[in-house]
Each structure stands twice: as C-alpha cells, then as structure tokens.
C-alpha positions as CSV (number, residue, x, y, z in Angstrom):
1,M,-6.6,-11.8,-20.8
2,A,-7.8,-9.1,-23.1
3,L,-6.2,-7.1,-25.9
4,Q,-7.7,-3.7,-26.0
5,T,-7.2,-0.9,-28.5
6,G,-7.1,2.6,-27.3
7,P,-5.8,5.9,-28.7
8,P,-4.2,5.7,-32.2
9,G,-1.3,3.3,-32.2
10,C,-2.0,2.2,-28.5
11,R,-2.8,-1.4,-27.5
12,L,-3.1,-2.8,-24.0
13,L,-2.6,-6.5,-23.2
14,A,-4.0,-7.0,-19.7
15,I,-5.7,-9.7,-17.6
16,P,-8.6,-7.5,-16.5
17,T,-11.0,-5.8,-18.9
18,R,-11.7,-2.2,-18.2
19,D,-14.9,-3.1,-16.3
20,R,-13.2,-5.7,-14.2
21,L,-10.3,-3.3,-13.4
22,V,-12.8,-0.7,-12.2
23,R,-14.6,-3.3,-10.1
24,V,-11.4,-4.4,-8.4
25,L,-10.1,-0.9,-7.8
26,R,-13.3,0.1,-6.1
27,Y,-12.4,-2.4,-3.4
28,V,-8.7,-1.5,-3.4
29,F,-9.5,2.3,-2.9
30,D,-12.1,1.7,-0.2
31,E,-11.0,2.7,3.3
32,A,-13.3,-0.1,4.7
33,E,-11.4,-2.6,2.6
34,F,-7.7,-2.0,1.6
35,L,-6.9,1.7,1.6
36,S,-5.1,3.1,4.6
37,P,-3.5,6.5,5.3
38,Y,-0.1,4.8,4.5
39,G,-1.0,2.9,1.3
40,I,-2.7,-0.3,0.5
41,H,-3.2,-3.0,3.2
42,S,-2.2,-6.6,2.4
43,L,-5.5,-7.9,3.5
44,S,-9.0,-6.4,3.5
45,R,-10.2,-4.8,6.7
46,A,-13.4,-6.7,6.2
47,Y,-11.6,-9.7,7.8
48,R,-11.4,-7.7,11.1
49,D,-15.1,-8.5,11.7
50,R,-15.3,-11.7,9.6
51,P,-12.0,-13.7,9.8
52,L,-11.6,-16.5,7.3
53,A,-11.7,-19.9,9.1
54,V,-10.9,-23.2,7.4
55,N,-11.3,-26.6,9.1
56,I,-8.7,-29.2,8.0
57,R,-8.8,-32.6,9.6
58,G,-10.4,-31.3,12.8
59,A,-8.1,-28.3,13.2
60,T,-9.4,-24.8,12.5
61,Y,-7.0,-22.3,10.9
62,R,-7.9,-18.6,10.7
63,V,-6.8,-15.6,8.7
64,D,-7.3,-12.7,11.0
65,Y,-7.0,-9.0,10.3
66,E,-3.6,-8.0,11.9
67,P,-2.4,-4.5,11.0
68,G,0.9,-5.0,12.9
69,E,2.9,-7.9,14.0
70,S,1.2,-11.3,13.9
71,R,-0.5,-12.6,17.1
72,T,0.4,-16.2,16.1
73,W,3.7,-17.9,15.2
74,L,2.4,-19.3,11.9
75,F,5.1,-18.6,9.3
76,G,7.5,-17.5,12.0
77,G,5.2,-14.6,13.3
78,N,5.7,-12.6,10.1
79,A,2.4,-10.9,9.4
80,N,3.2,-8.9,6.2
81,W,0.6,-10.7,4.2
82,R,-2.1,-10.5,6.9
83,D,-2.6,-6.8,6.7
84,P,0.3,-4.5,7.2
85,V,1.3,-2.2,4.4
86,W,4.0,-4.0,2.3
87,F,6.1,-1.8,-0.1
88,P,6.5,-4.2,-3.0
89,I,2.8,-4.6,-3.6
90,N,2.1,-0.9,-3.3
91,Y,5.0,-0.1,-5.6
92,I,3.8,-2.5,-8.2
93,L,0.3,-1.1,-8.0
94,I,1.5,2.4,-8.5
95,E,3.4,1.4,-11.6
96,A,0.4,-0.5,-12.9
97,L,-1.9,2.5,-12.4
98,Q,0.6,4.7,-14.2
99,R,0.6,2.3,-17.2
100,Y,-3.2,2.0,-17.2
101,H,-3.4,5.8,-17.2
102,R,-1.1,6.0,-20.2
103,F,-3.6,3.8,-22.1
104,Y,-6.9,5.1,-20.7
105,G,-5.9,8.7,-20.0
106,E,-8.7,11.0,-18.9
107,S,-11.4,8.6,-20.1
108,L,-11.0,6.6,-16.9
109,T,-11.6,8.4,-13.6
110,M,-12.6,6.8,-10.2
111,E,-13.6,7.9,-6.8
112,F,-10.6,8.1,-4.5
113,P,-11.2,7.1,-1.8
114,T,-14.2,5.0,-2.8
115,G,-17.4,6.7,-1.7
116,S,-15.8,10.1,-1.2
117,G,-17.2,11.7,-4.4
118,R,-13.7,12.9,-5.3
119,M,-13.0,11.8,-8.9
120,M,-9.4,11.3,-10.0
121,N,-7.6,9.8,-13.0
122,L,-5.3,6.8,-12.4
123,D,-2.2,8.9,-12.6
124,Q,-3.5,11.2,-9.9
125,I,-4.4,8.1,-7.8
126,A,-0.9,6.7,-8.3
127,R,0.6,9.9,-7.1
128,E,-1.7,10.0,-4.0
129,L,-0.7,6.4,-3.2
130,A,3.0,7.3,-3.6
131,R,2.5,10.3,-1.2
132,R,0.9,8.0,1.4
133,L,3.9,5.6,1.1
134,I,6.4,8.4,1.3
135,S,4.7,9.7,4.5
136,F,6.2,6.8,6.5
137,F,9.5,8.7,6.3
138,L,8.6,12.3,6.4
139,P,9.0,14.2,9.7
140,D,6.0,15.9,11.3
141,A,6.2,19.4,13.0
142,Q,8.0,17.8,16.0
143,G,10.5,15.9,13.7
144,R,8.9,12.5,14.3
145,R,8.6,10.0,11.4
146,P,5.8,7.4,11.5
147,A,8.2,4.6,10.5
148,M,10.3,5.3,13.5
149,D,7.4,4.9,15.9
150,G,7.9,8.3,17.4
151,D,11.3,7.3,18.8
152,A,12.7,10.6,20.1
153,R,16.2,9.8,19.0
154,F,15.1,10.0,15.4
155,A,13.4,13.4,16.0
156,K,15.8,15.2,18.3
157,D,19.3,13.6,18.4
158,I,21.6,15.2,15.7
159,Y,23.3,11.8,15.2
160,W,20.0,9.9,14.6
161,R,17.5,12.3,13.1
162,E,18.6,12.0,9.5
163,L,18.8,8.2,9.7
164,L,16.1,6.4,7.8
165,W,15.4,2.7,8.4
166,F,13.7,0.9,5.6
167,H,11.6,-1.7,7.4
168,E,10.3,-4.8,5.9
169,Y,6.6,-3.8,6.3
170,F,4.6,-1.2,8.2
171,H,1.7,-1.1,10.6
172,G,-1.4,-0.4,8.6
173,H,-2.8,2.2,11.0
174,T,0.1,3.9,12.6
175,G,2.8,3.6,9.9
176,R,5.3,2.1,12.4
177,G,8.1,0.1,10.8
178,L,8.0,-3.6,11.4
179,G,10.0,-6.7,10.6
180,A,13.6,-6.4,9.4
181,S,14.7,-2.8,9.9
182,H,17.3,-2.7,7.1
183,E,15.2,-4.0,4.2
184,T,17.1,-2.2,1.5
185,G,16.0,-4.7,-1.1
186,W,12.5,-3.5,-1.7
187,T,11.5,-0.8,0.7
188,C,14.4,1.4,-0.7
189,V,12.1,2.0,-3.7
190,A,10.8,4.8,-1.4
191,A,13.8,6.7,-2.8
192,R,12.5,6.4,-6.4
193,L,9.0,7.5,-5.2
194,I,10.5,10.5,-3.4
195,E,12.5,11.4,-6.5
196,E,9.5,11.1,-8.8
197,F,6.6,12.4,-6.8
198,I,8.0,15.0,-4.3
199,D,8.1,18.5,-5.8
C-alpha cells in the first residue's frame, strides 16, 4: 500500500504504486489478454492456448478459457469467472480508473488498446470501457441487441423490442447474455453508465 502525494491538497492511498498500476493495466487493456469489444474478460485469453492445470491427489483440475457457458459442471456450470464479461468487475474498474484520473490527471496516459499506439488518459479509457459495456444493450441498424443474441422478437416485435434483460454475465466475443436473465442486482448499473456516458 502506498500513500502518494499529487496535485496541491491531493493524496492517494492505493495498493499499487503508479508503476505497478501501469504494468497491470497494460495487461488489462491488451486484446490478447483481457480486453474484448464488450469490456474486460474475467480471465485472460492467454489461457485459451495454455490452460492452467493443477494435479491434486492424482486428479487433474483445469482452468480453461471459456468465453460463454462453461463446458464443465464445476460450480454448477456457471462460468462467469472463467472468461465471460461480468458487469460488477467492469463497473468497479471504470470507477477506479475515474478516481485514478482525478489524482493523476493528464500526467498518466496509456495505450488503449495496448499496442495500438493510441494514447488516452484514464478518464477517456473509463469512458471507452463504459461504451463497450453499454453496447450490449444498444440496437444495431436492424434493431438487434448483442445481449439478446439476435433474437428477432427483440428487434421486430413491438411488444418485445423495448424490453431489456439484464443478464448475469455476457459472452466475451459475441456479447450474448448468459446466466440469469433478470439480474437486476448488478447488471442494472448499465443504467448509470448510460446516464453518465451517453451524450
């Protein structure tokens, strides 16, 4: 934990130092690791090619990269920690980036995505992550929303097209909603993101 002094009258009490924060965020903002078109994955994509395997008493247990539903019934088949995009983690990250930006301001910019050459401050990155999360629910030109998996009812039917289901977690590549379909506890923070970040 480090107490850092910044602009006059500003102090930051944080676990990572500035250097460590930058090192961690390079991985988080890397499309080969955690960054997806829909936010931050729960598990690095690096595990797709190199799954983590642990041998315990002669049995091998693996952590595989699973961007959608789990292929095993470990923990009831719920895969939200094995790679789908999970709203609470993304929301907390967005808020943390905004707070770090209030402290570091324009003195801290990073490539977003990592390796793109596009430099952004942490507030701009927080806004981009919020935009990616909100995109689950926004209709495309045909009225289809990624979270609804292209279900025509939600695009065409007048009784369905304005209904939004706040799923428990989302497929890391397609944006399809997974798990509980009425997860109004945490996924409804999408409403706050829409209010704050949509012009």
